[in-house]
N, CA, C, O and CB atoms as a CASP TS submission, in Angstrom:
PFRMAT TS
TARGET T0000
AUTHOR 0000-0000-0000
METHOD Language model
MODEL 1
PARENT N/A
ATOM      1  N   MET     1       0.838  -1.182  -0.002  1.00  0.00           N
ATOM      2  CA  MET     1       0.009   0.002  -0.022  1.00  0.00           C
ATOM      3  C   MET     1       0.879   1.233  -0.017  1.00  0.00           C
ATOM      4  O   MET     1       1.782   1.329   0.814  1.00  0.00           O
ATOM      5  CB  MET     1      -0.950   0.016   1.160  1.00  0.00           C
ATOM      6  N   ALA     2       0.654   2.158  -0.885  1.00  0.00           N
ATOM      7  CA  ALA     2       1.418   3.427  -1.000  1.00  0.00           C
ATOM      8  C   ALA     2       0.901   4.398   0.100  1.00  0.00           C
ATOM      9  O   ALA     2      -0.274   4.430   0.467  1.00  0.00           O
ATOM     10  CB  ALA     2       1.254   4.079  -2.475  1.00  0.00           C
ATOM     11  N   HIS     3       1.894   5.184   0.587  1.00  0.00           N
ATOM     12  CA  HIS     3       1.640   6.199   1.587  1.00  0.00           C
ATOM     13  C   HIS     3       1.916   7.554   0.967  1.00  0.00           C
ATOM     14  O   HIS     3       2.950   7.709   0.317  1.00  0.00           O
ATOM     15  CB  HIS     3       2.503   5.974   2.854  1.00  0.00           C
ATOM     16  N   LYS     4       1.043   8.554   1.132  1.00  0.00           N
ATOM     17  CA  LYS     4       1.276   9.862   0.594  1.00  0.00           C
ATOM     18  C   LYS     4       2.165  10.622   1.498  1.00  0.00           C
ATOM     19  O   LYS     4       2.066  10.506   2.720  1.00  0.00           O
ATOM     20  CB  LYS     4       0.002  10.595   0.374  1.00  0.00           C
ATOM     21  N   VAL     5       3.060  11.420   0.915  1.00  0.00           N
ATOM     22  CA  VAL     5       4.006  12.294   1.660  1.00  0.00           C
ATOM     23  C   VAL     5       4.046  13.653   1.031  1.00  0.00           C
ATOM     24  O   VAL     5       3.699  13.814  -0.139  1.00  0.00           O
ATOM     25  CB  VAL     5       5.433  11.692   1.694  1.00  0.00           C
ATOM     26  N   PHE     6       4.477  14.663   1.817  1.00  0.00           N
ATOM     27  CA  PHE     6       4.630  16.015   1.311  1.00  0.00           C
ATOM     28  C   PHE     6       6.126  16.289   1.035  1.00  0.00           C
ATOM     29  O   PHE     6       6.991  16.006   1.864  1.00  0.00           O
ATOM     30  CB  PHE     6       4.045  17.051   2.327  1.00  0.00           C
ATOM     31  N   LEU     7       6.395  16.850  -0.159  1.00  0.00           N
ATOM     32  CA  LEU     7       7.798  17.142  -0.571  1.00  0.00           C
ATOM     33  C   LEU     7       8.125  18.549  -0.227  1.00  0.00           C
ATOM     34  O   LEU     7       7.420  19.469  -0.641  1.00  0.00           O
ATOM     35  CB  LEU     7       8.021  16.906  -2.086  1.00  0.00           C
ATOM     36  N   GLU     8       9.214  18.756   0.545  1.00  0.00           N
ATOM     37  CA  GLU     8       9.636  20.091   0.938  1.00  0.00           C
ATOM     38  C   GLU     8      11.024  20.344   0.328  1.00  0.00           C
ATOM     39  O   GLU     8      11.902  19.482   0.341  1.00  0.00           O
ATOM     40  CB  GLU     8       9.658  20.244   2.509  1.00  0.00           C
ATOM     41  N   GLY     9      11.184  21.601  -0.223  1.00  0.00           N
ATOM     42  CA  GLY     9      12.434  21.918  -0.793  1.00  0.00           C
ATOM     43  C   GLY     9      12.609  21.463  -2.242  1.00  0.00           C
ATOM     44  O   GLY     9      11.639  21.047  -2.876  1.00  0.00           O
ATOM     45  N   GLY    10      13.841  21.536  -2.779  1.00  0.00           N
ATOM     46  CA  GLY    10      14.058  21.102  -4.125  1.00  0.00           C
ATOM     47  C   GLY    10      13.631  22.197  -5.162  1.00  0.00           C
ATOM     48  O   GLY    10      13.401  23.346  -4.785  1.00  0.00           O
ATOM     49  N   PRO    11      13.534  21.831  -6.439  1.00  0.00           N
ATOM     50  CA  PRO    11      13.211  22.791  -7.429  1.00  0.00           C
ATOM     51  C   PRO    11      11.814  23.366  -7.290  1.00  0.00           C
ATOM     52  O   PRO    11      10.856  22.659  -6.975  1.00  0.00           O
ATOM     53  CB  PRO    11      13.374  22.193  -8.739  1.00  0.00           C
ATOM     54  N   ASP    12      11.721  24.669  -7.534  1.00  0.00           N
ATOM     55  CA  ASP    12      10.397  25.340  -7.500  1.00  0.00           C
ATOM     56  C   ASP    12       9.408  24.788  -8.530  1.00  0.00           C
ATOM     57  O   ASP    12       8.197  24.913  -8.350  1.00  0.00           O
ATOM     58  CB  ASP    12      10.571  26.834  -7.737  1.00  0.00           C
ATOM     59  N   ASP    13       9.909  24.183  -9.598  1.00  0.00           N
ATOM     60  CA  ASP    13       9.015  23.762 -10.669  1.00  0.00           C
ATOM     61  C   ASP    13       8.647  22.281 -10.620  1.00  0.00           C
ATOM     62  O   ASP    13       8.204  21.713 -11.618  1.00  0.00           O
ATOM     63  CB  ASP    13       9.642  24.068 -11.986  1.00  0.00           C
ATOM     64  N   LEU    14       8.831  21.661  -9.462  1.00  0.00           N
ATOM     65  CA  LEU    14       8.319  20.295  -9.339  1.00  0.00           C
ATOM     66  C   LEU    14       6.849  20.297  -9.598  1.00  0.00           C
ATOM     67  O   LEU    14       6.143  21.118  -9.014  1.00  0.00           O
ATOM     68  CB  LEU    14       8.617  19.701  -7.957  1.00  0.00           C
ATOM     69  N   PRO    15       6.321  19.405 -10.463  1.00  0.00           N
ATOM     70  CA  PRO    15       4.912  19.414 -10.776  1.00  0.00           C
ATOM     71  C   PRO    15       3.987  19.123  -9.594  1.00  0.00           C
ATOM     72  O   PRO    15       2.861  19.618  -9.557  1.00  0.00           O
ATOM     73  CB  PRO    15       4.660  18.439 -11.837  1.00  0.00           C
ATOM     74  N   GLU    16       4.443  18.335  -8.643  1.00  0.00           N
ATOM     75  CA  GLU    16       3.586  17.913  -7.496  1.00  0.00           C
ATOM     76  C   GLU    16       4.345  18.044  -6.250  1.00  0.00           C
ATOM     77  O   GLU    16       5.555  17.815  -6.265  1.00  0.00           O
ATOM     78  CB  GLU    16       3.083  16.472  -7.641  1.00  0.00           C
ATOM     79  N   ARG    17       3.729  18.401  -5.137  1.00  0.00           N
ATOM     80  CA  ARG    17       4.337  18.458  -3.849  1.00  0.00           C
ATOM     81  C   ARG    17       3.814  17.311  -2.923  1.00  0.00           C
ATOM     82  O   ARG    17       4.245  17.187  -1.777  1.00  0.00           O
ATOM     83  CB  ARG    17       4.073  19.830  -3.230  1.00  0.00           C
ATOM     84  N   VAL    18       2.917  16.517  -3.429  1.00  0.00           N
ATOM     85  CA  VAL    18       2.469  15.330  -2.747  1.00  0.00           C
ATOM     86  C   VAL    18       2.868  14.144  -3.598  1.00  0.00           C
ATOM     87  O   VAL    18       2.550  14.088  -4.786  1.00  0.00           O
ATOM     88  CB  VAL    18       0.937  15.361  -2.486  1.00  0.00           C
ATOM     89  N   ALA    19       3.562  13.200  -2.995  1.00  0.00           N
ATOM     90  CA  ALA    19       4.002  11.993  -3.686  1.00  0.00           C
ATOM     91  C   ALA    19       3.676  10.772  -2.904  1.00  0.00           C
ATOM     92  O   ALA    19       3.216  10.870  -1.766  1.00  0.00           O
ATOM     93  CB  ALA    19       5.470  12.037  -3.961  1.00  0.00           C
ATOM     94  N   SER    20       3.905   9.591  -3.490  1.00  0.00           N
ATOM     95  CA  SER    20       3.596   8.318  -2.809  1.00  0.00           C
ATOM     96  C   SER    20       4.921   7.579  -2.581  1.00  0.00           C
ATOM     97  O   SER    20       5.825   7.608  -3.416  1.00  0.00           O
ATOM     98  CB  SER    20       2.579   7.428  -3.660  1.00  0.00           C
ATOM     99  N   VAL    21       5.000   6.919  -1.425  1.00  0.00           N
ATOM    100  CA  VAL    21       6.099   6.006  -1.122  1.00  0.00           C
ATOM    101  C   VAL    21       5.515   4.658  -0.761  1.00  0.00           C
ATOM    102  O   VAL    21       4.486   4.592  -0.088  1.00  0.00           O
ATOM    103  CB  VAL    21       6.993   6.552   0.028  1.00  0.00           C
ATOM    104  N   GLU    22       6.159   3.566  -1.200  1.00  0.00           N
ATOM    105  CA  GLU    22       5.664   2.211  -0.883  1.00  0.00           C
ATOM    106  C   GLU    22       5.990   1.872   0.587  1.00  0.00           C
ATOM    107  O   GLU    22       5.159   1.295   1.288  1.00  0.00           O
ATOM    108  CB  GLU    22       6.303   1.140  -1.853  1.00  0.00           C
ATOM    109  N   THR    23       7.190   2.229   1.043  1.00  0.00           N
ATOM    110  CA  THR    23       7.600   1.874   2.426  1.00  0.00           C
ATOM    111  C   THR    23       7.999   3.166   3.134  1.00  0.00           C
ATOM    112  O   THR    23       9.011   3.755   2.756  1.00  0.00           O
ATOM    113  CB  THR    23       8.805   0.820   2.437  1.00  0.00           C
ATOM    114  N   PRO    24       7.270   3.633   4.131  1.00  0.00           N
ATOM    115  CA  PRO    24       7.684   4.845   4.848  1.00  0.00           C
ATOM    116  C   PRO    24       9.099   4.655   5.406  1.00  0.00           C
ATOM    117  O   PRO    24       9.480   3.574   5.855  1.00  0.00           O
ATOM    118  CB  PRO    24       6.680   5.178   5.999  1.00  0.00           C
ATOM    119  N   GLY    25       9.847   5.738   5.358  1.00  0.00           N
ATOM    120  CA  GLY    25      11.221   5.743   5.815  1.00  0.00           C
ATOM    121  C   GLY    25      12.237   5.573   4.737  1.00  0.00           C
ATOM    122  O   GLY    25      13.388   5.974   4.913  1.00  0.00           O
ATOM    123  N   GLU    26      11.855   4.985   3.606  1.00  0.00           N
ATOM    124  CA  GLU    26      12.765   4.849   2.461  1.00  0.00           C
ATOM    125  C   GLU    26      12.949   6.203   1.750  1.00  0.00           C
ATOM    126  O   GLU    26      12.016   6.999   1.651  1.00  0.00           O
ATOM    127  CB  GLU    26      12.223   3.785   1.463  1.00  0.00           C
ATOM    128  N   ASP    27      14.150   6.435   1.269  1.00  0.00           N
ATOM    129  CA  ASP    27      14.379   7.661   0.462  1.00  0.00           C
ATOM    130  C   ASP    27      13.523   7.603  -0.753  1.00  0.00           C
ATOM    131  O   ASP    27      13.196   6.527  -1.255  1.00  0.00           O
ATOM    132  CB  ASP    27      15.868   7.825   0.056  1.00  0.00           C
ATOM    133  N   LEU    28      13.146   8.799  -1.244  1.00  0.00           N
ATOM    134  CA  LEU    28      12.274   8.938  -2.433  1.00  0.00           C
ATOM    135  C   LEU    28      13.082   9.605  -3.557  1.00  0.00           C
ATOM    136  O   LEU    28      13.775  10.597  -3.330  1.00  0.00           O
ATOM    137  CB  LEU    28      10.971   9.788  -2.096  1.00  0.00           C
ATOM    138  N   LYS    29      12.986   9.073  -4.713  1.00  0.00           N
ATOM    139  CA  LYS    29      13.752   9.595  -5.868  1.00  0.00           C
ATOM    140  C   LYS    29      12.689   9.900  -6.995  1.00  0.00           C
ATOM    141  O   LYS    29      12.010   9.015  -7.516  1.00  0.00           O
ATOM    142  CB  LYS    29      14.898   8.509  -6.375  1.00  0.00           C
ATOM    143  N   ILE    30      12.612  11.209  -7.311  1.00  0.00           N
ATOM    144  CA  ILE    30      11.619  11.741  -8.279  1.00  0.00           C
ATOM    145  C   ILE    30      12.354  12.100  -9.575  1.00  0.00           C
ATOM    146  O   ILE    30      13.285  12.905  -9.545  1.00  0.00           O
ATOM    147  CB  ILE    30      10.857  13.013  -7.692  1.00  0.00           C
ATOM    148  N   PRO    31      11.946  11.508 -10.729  1.00  0.00           N
ATOM    149  CA  PRO    31      12.569  11.934 -12.012  1.00  0.00           C
ATOM    150  C   PRO    31      12.104  13.340 -12.301  1.00  0.00           C
ATOM    151  O   PRO    31      10.918  13.642 -12.167  1.00  0.00           O
ATOM    152  CB  PRO    31      12.195  10.963 -13.210  1.00  0.00           C
ATOM    153  N   HIS    32      13.040  14.223 -12.705  1.00  0.00           N
ATOM    154  CA  HIS    32      12.689  15.617 -12.992  1.00  0.00           C
ATOM    155  C   HIS    32      13.803  16.257 -13.845  1.00  0.00           C
ATOM    156  O   HIS    32      14.973  16.193 -13.469  1.00  0.00           O
ATOM    157  CB  HIS    32      12.473  16.423 -11.657  1.00  0.00           C
ATOM    158  N   ARG    33      13.454  16.868 -14.980  1.00  0.00           N
ATOM    159  CA  ARG    33      14.349  17.549 -15.852  1.00  0.00           C
ATOM    160  C   ARG    33      15.703  16.857 -16.123  1.00  0.00           C
ATOM    161  O   ARG    33      16.763  17.456 -15.945  1.00  0.00           O
ATOM    162  CB  ARG    33      14.585  18.855 -15.303  1.00  0.00           C
ATOM    163  N   GLY    34      15.643  15.623 -16.545  1.00  0.00           N
ATOM    164  CA  GLY    34      16.840  14.896 -16.949  1.00  0.00           C
ATOM    165  C   GLY    34      17.665  14.377 -15.769  1.00  0.00           C
ATOM    166  O   GLY    34      18.821  13.998 -15.959  1.00  0.00           O
ATOM    167  N   GLY    35      17.120  14.350 -14.592  1.00  0.00           N
ATOM    168  CA  GLY    35      17.809  13.890 -13.407  1.00  0.00           C
ATOM    169  C   GLY    35      16.858  13.357 -12.396  1.00  0.00           C
ATOM    170  O   GLY    35      15.702  13.094 -12.725  1.00  0.00           O
ATOM    171  N   TYR    36      17.282  13.189 -11.201  1.00  0.00           N
ATOM    172  CA  TYR    36      16.458  12.749 -10.071  1.00  0.00           C
ATOM    173  C   TYR    36      16.604  13.720  -8.897  1.00  0.00           C
ATOM    174  O   TYR    36      17.709  14.147  -8.561  1.00  0.00           O
ATOM    175  CB  TYR    36      16.851  11.314  -9.635  1.00  0.00           C
ATOM    176  N   GLU    37      15.503  14.049  -8.299  1.00  0.00           N
ATOM    177  CA  GLU    37      15.497  14.844  -7.073  1.00  0.00           C
ATOM    178  C   GLU    37      15.292  13.826  -5.946  1.00  0.00           C
ATOM    179  O   GLU    37      14.373  13.009  -6.005  1.00  0.00           O
ATOM    180  CB  GLU    37      14.354  15.988  -7.083  1.00  0.00           C
ATOM    181  N   HIS    38      16.161  13.879  -4.910  1.00  0.00           N
ATOM    182  CA  HIS    38      16.180  12.941  -3.826  1.00  0.00           C
ATOM    183  C   HIS    38      15.603  13.589  -2.542  1.00  0.00           C
ATOM    184  O   HIS    38      15.967  14.707  -2.178  1.00  0.00           O
ATOM    185  CB  HIS    38      17.614  12.438  -3.596  1.00  0.00           C
ATOM    186  N   PHE    39      14.724  12.878  -1.893  1.00  0.00           N
ATOM    187  CA  PHE    39      14.077  13.384  -0.709  1.00  0.00           C
ATOM    188  C   PHE    39      14.221  12.318   0.415  1.00  0.00           C
ATOM    189  O   PHE    39      14.137  11.115   0.168  1.00  0.00           O
ATOM    190  CB  PHE    39      12.565  13.725  -1.004  1.00  0.00           C
ATOM    191  N   LYS    40      14.438  12.808   1.645  1.00  0.00           N
ATOM    192  CA  LYS    40      14.525  11.927   2.839  1.00  0.00           C
ATOM    193  C   LYS    40      13.420  12.254   3.807  1.00  0.00           C
ATOM    194  O   LYS    40      12.971  13.394   3.933  1.00  0.00           O
ATOM    195  CB  LYS    40      15.897  12.069   3.544  1.00  0.00           C
ATOM    196  N   GLU    41      12.997  11.200   4.491  1.00  0.00           N
ATOM    197  CA  GLU    41      11.949  11.370   5.489  1.00  0.00           C
ATOM    198  C   GLU    41      12.422  12.233   6.658  1.00  0.00           C
ATOM    199  O   GLU    41      13.572  12.148   7.089  1.00  0.00           O
ATOM    200  CB  GLU    41      11.484  10.012   5.997  1.00  0.00           C
ATOM    201  N   THR    42      11.539  13.034   7.142  1.00  0.00           N
ATOM    202  CA  THR    42      11.818  13.819   8.396  1.00  0.00           C
ATOM    203  C   THR    42      10.750  13.532   9.428  1.00  0.00           C
ATOM    204  O   THR    42       9.749  12.910   9.072  1.00  0.00           O
ATOM    205  CB  THR    42      11.872  15.369   8.109  1.00  0.00           C
ATOM    206  N   PRO    43      10.886  13.939  10.682  1.00  0.00           N
ATOM    207  CA  PRO    43       9.876  13.739  11.677  1.00  0.00           C
ATOM    208  C   PRO    43       8.725  14.785  11.520  1.00  0.00           C
ATOM    209  O   PRO    43       7.718  14.681  12.220  1.00  0.00           O
ATOM    210  CB  PRO    43      10.512  13.821  13.076  1.00  0.00           C
ATOM    211  N   LYS    44       8.859  15.755  10.639  1.00  0.00           N
ATOM    212  CA  LYS    44       7.837  16.825  10.489  1.00  0.00           C
ATOM    213  C   LYS    44       6.598  16.294   9.829  1.00  0.00           C
ATOM    214  O   LYS    44       6.596  15.250   9.178  1.00  0.00           O
ATOM    215  CB  LYS    44       8.385  18.005   9.672  1.00  0.00           C
ATOM    216  N   ARG    45       5.495  17.086  10.028  1.00  0.00           N
ATOM    217  CA  ARG    45       4.216  16.777   9.425  1.00  0.00           C
ATOM    218  C   ARG    45       3.727  18.092   8.741  1.00  0.00           C
ATOM    219  O   ARG    45       4.062  19.189   9.185  1.00  0.00           O
ATOM    220  CB  ARG    45       3.168  16.230  10.521  1.00  0.00           C
ATOM    221  N   GLU    46       2.943  17.954   7.672  1.00  0.00           N
ATOM    222  CA  GLU    46       2.405  19.120   6.958  1.00  0.00           C
ATOM    223  C   GLU    46       0.918  18.885   6.752  1.00  0.00           C
ATOM    224  O   GLU    46       0.490  17.825   6.297  1.00  0.00           O
ATOM    225  CB  GLU    46       3.140  19.356   5.582  1.00  0.00           C
ATOM    226  N   ASP    47       0.127  19.933   7.110  1.00  0.00           N
ATOM    227  CA  ASP    47      -1.305  19.856   6.838  1.00  0.00           C
ATOM    228  C   ASP    47      -1.563  20.215   5.375  1.00  0.00           C
ATOM    229  O   ASP    47      -1.185  21.305   4.945  1.00  0.00           O
ATOM    230  CB  ASP    47      -2.102  20.798   7.786  1.00  0.00           C
ATOM    231  N   THR    48      -2.198  19.331   4.596  1.00  0.00           N
ATOM    232  CA  THR    48      -2.437  19.564   3.180  1.00  0.00           C
ATOM    233  C   THR    48      -3.867  19.335   2.889  1.00  0.00           C
ATOM    234  O   THR    48      -4.612  18.957   3.793  1.00  0.00           O
ATOM    235  CB  THR    48      -1.571  18.679   2.306  1.00  0.00           C
ATOM    236  N   ALA    49      -4.317  19.545   1.651  1.00  0.00           N
ATOM    237  CA  ALA    49      -5.684  19.259   1.277  1.00  0.00           C
ATOM    238  C   ALA    49      -5.961  17.800   1.314  1.00  0.00           C
ATOM    239  O   ALA    49      -7.128  17.407   1.305  1.00  0.00           O
ATOM    240  CB  ALA    49      -5.986  19.795  -0.070  1.00  0.00           C
ATOM    241  N   GLU    50      -4.918  16.939   1.356  1.00  0.00           N
ATOM    242  CA  GLU    50      -5.047  15.520   1.423  1.00  0.00           C
ATOM    243  C   GLU    50      -4.902  14.953   2.787  1.00  0.00           C
ATOM    244  O   GLU    50      -4.817  13.739   2.972  1.00  0.00           O
ATOM    245  CB  GLU    50      -4.093  14.913   0.560  1.00  0.00           C
ATOM    246  N   GLY    51      -4.873  15.858   3.771  1.00  0.00           N
ATOM    247  CA  GLY    51      -4.703  15.403   5.183  1.00  0.00           C
ATOM    248  C   GLY    51      -3.309  15.791   5.690  1.00  0.00           C
ATOM    249  O   GLY    51      -2.525  16.442   4.999  1.00  0.00           O
ATOM    250  N   THR    52      -3.037  15.360   6.935  1.00  0.00           N
ATOM    251  CA  THR    52      -1.686  15.621   7.510  1.00  0.00           C
ATOM    252  C   THR    52      -0.753  14.525   6.996  1.00  0.00           C
ATOM    253  O   THR    52      -0.969  13.328   7.184  1.00  0.00           O
ATOM    254  CB  THR    52      -1.711  15.645   9.119  1.00  0.00           C
ATOM    255  N   LEU    53       0.309  15.018   6.328  1.00  0.00           N
ATOM    256  CA  LEU    53       1.229  14.081   5.687  1.00  0.00           C
ATOM    257  C   LEU    53       2.631  14.200   6.310  1.00  0.00           C
ATOM    258  O   LEU    53       3.005  15.267   6.798  1.00  0.00           O
ATOM    259  CB  LEU    53       1.290  14.342   4.157  1.00  0.00           C
ATOM    260  N   ARG    54       3.395  13.114   6.291  1.00  0.00           N
ATOM    261  CA  ARG    54       4.785  13.166   6.700  1.00  0.00           C
ATOM    262  C   ARG    54       5.545  13.956   5.692  1.00  0.00           C
ATOM    263  O   ARG    54       5.278  13.832   4.496  1.00  0.00           O
ATOM    264  CB  ARG    54       5.383  11.772   6.861  1.00  0.00           C
ATOM    265  N   VAL    55       6.492  14.773   6.119  1.00  0.00           N
ATOM    266  CA  VAL    55       7.370  15.639   5.248  1.00  0.00           C
ATOM    267  C   VAL    55       8.596  14.864   4.841  1.00  0.00           C
ATOM    268  O   VAL    55       9.279  14.266   5.673  1.00  0.00           O
ATOM    269  CB  VAL    55       7.805  16.963   5.988  1.00  0.00           C
ATOM    270  N   TYR    56       8.871  14.881   3.533  1.00  0.00           N
ATOM    271  CA  TYR    56      10.146  14.420   3.009  1.00  0.00           C
ATOM    272  C   TYR    56      10.861  15.619   2.460  1.00  0.00           C
ATOM    273  O   TYR    56      10.312  16.351   1.636  1.00  0.00           O
ATOM    274  CB  TYR    56       9.970  13.321   1.925  1.00  0.00           C
ATOM    275  N   GLU    57      12.097  15.837   2.909  1.00  0.00           N
ATOM    276  CA  GLU    57      12.860  17.009   2.605  1.00  0.00           C
ATOM    277  C   GLU    57      13.900  16.711   1.506  1.00  0.00           C
ATOM    278  O   GLU    57      14.569  15.678   1.540  1.00  0.00           O
ATOM    279  CB  GLU    57      13.534  17.531   3.868  1.00  0.00           C
ATOM    280  N   TRP    58      14.023  17.627   0.536  1.00  0.00           N
ATOM    281  CA  TRP    58      15.000  17.490  -0.545  1.00  0.00           C
ATOM    282  C   TRP    58      16.383  17.503   0.033  1.00  0.00           C
ATOM    283  O   TRP    58      16.668  18.244   0.974  1.00  0.00           O
ATOM    284  CB  TRP    58      14.845  18.606  -1.588  1.00  0.00           C
ATOM    285  N   TRP    59      17.276  16.657  -0.545  1.00  0.00           N
ATOM    286  CA  TRP    59      18.672  16.693  -0.050  1.00  0.00           C
ATOM    287  C   TRP    59      19.694  16.655  -1.134  1.00  0.00           C
ATOM    288  O   TRP    59      20.834  17.056  -0.899  1.00  0.00           O
ATOM    289  CB  TRP    59      18.925  15.559   0.870  1.00  0.00           C
ATOM    290  N   GLU    60      19.346  16.181  -2.346  1.00  0.00           N
ATOM    291  CA  GLU    60      20.290  16.275  -3.474  1.00  0.00           C
ATOM    292  C   GLU    60      19.625  15.997  -4.804  1.00  0.00           C
ATOM    293  O   GLU    60      18.501  15.498  -4.866  1.00  0.00           O
ATOM    294  CB  GLU    60      21.442  15.310  -3.279  1.00  0.00           C
ATOM    295  N   ARG    61      20.355  16.335  -5.891  1.00  0.00           N
ATOM    296  CA  ARG    61      19.963  16.048  -7.225  1.00  0.00           C
ATOM    297  C   ARG    61      21.041  15.231  -7.908  1.00  0.00           C
ATOM    298  O   ARG    61      22.227  15.515  -7.743  1.00  0.00           O
ATOM    299  CB  ARG    61      19.680  17.321  -7.980  1.00  0.00           C
ATOM    300  N   THR    62      20.652  14.219  -8.672  1.00  0.00           N
ATOM    301  CA  THR    62      21.617  13.456  -9.439  1.00  0.00           C
ATOM    302  C   THR    62      21.186  13.481 -10.925  1.00  0.00           C
ATOM    303  O   THR    62      20.004  13.617 -11.240  1.00  0.00           O
ATOM    304  CB  THR    62      21.726  11.980  -8.893  1.00  0.00           C
ATOM    305  N   GLU    63      22.155  13.350 -11.801  1.00  0.00           N
ATOM    306  CA  GLU    63      21.818  13.323 -13.174  1.00  0.00           C
ATOM    307  C   GLU    63      21.552  11.857 -13.668  1.00  0.00           C
ATOM    308  O   GLU    63      22.110  10.910 -13.114  1.00  0.00           O
ATOM    309  CB  GLU    63      22.935  13.984 -13.970  1.00  0.00           C
ATOM    310  N   ILE    64      20.717  11.692 -14.687  1.00  0.00           N
ATOM    311  CA  ILE    64      20.454  10.392 -15.225  1.00  0.00           C
ATOM    312  C   ILE    64      21.653  10.057 -16.131  1.00  0.00           C
ATOM    313  O   ILE    64      22.004  10.848 -17.006  1.00  0.00           O
ATOM    314  CB  ILE    64      19.076  10.349 -16.000  1.00  0.00           C
ATOM    315  N   ALA    65      22.274   8.897 -15.924  1.00  0.00           N
ATOM    316  CA  ALA    65      23.329   8.447 -16.786  1.00  0.00           C
ATOM    317  C   ALA    65      22.829   8.090 -18.159  1.00  0.00           C
ATOM    318  O   ALA    65      21.798   7.431 -18.297  1.00  0.00           O
ATOM    319  CB  ALA    65      24.017   7.289 -16.183  1.00  0.00           C
ATOM    320  N   GLU    66      23.557   8.524 -19.196  1.00  0.00           N
ATOM    321  CA  GLU    66      23.166   8.229 -20.512  1.00  0.00           C
ATOM    322  C   GLU    66      24.021   7.105 -21.104  1.00  0.00           C
ATOM    323  O   GLU    66      23.817   6.714 -22.253  1.00  0.00           O
ATOM    324  CB  GLU    66      23.242   9.458 -21.342  1.00  0.00           C
TER
END
């Protein structure tokens, strides 16, 4: 079962700020503009239109290897 999380930080042009993770606590990797935006779980919570969600904070970007 997927769990919804709120994405904090990273590029301003991310299309969505709510994402799904299969296993809470695992890092999340979002494909974006030819690379990946990486997010890590935090103890914070964010009130959203979809309820109170755990916050995942941006920590790095990696390029997609060609």
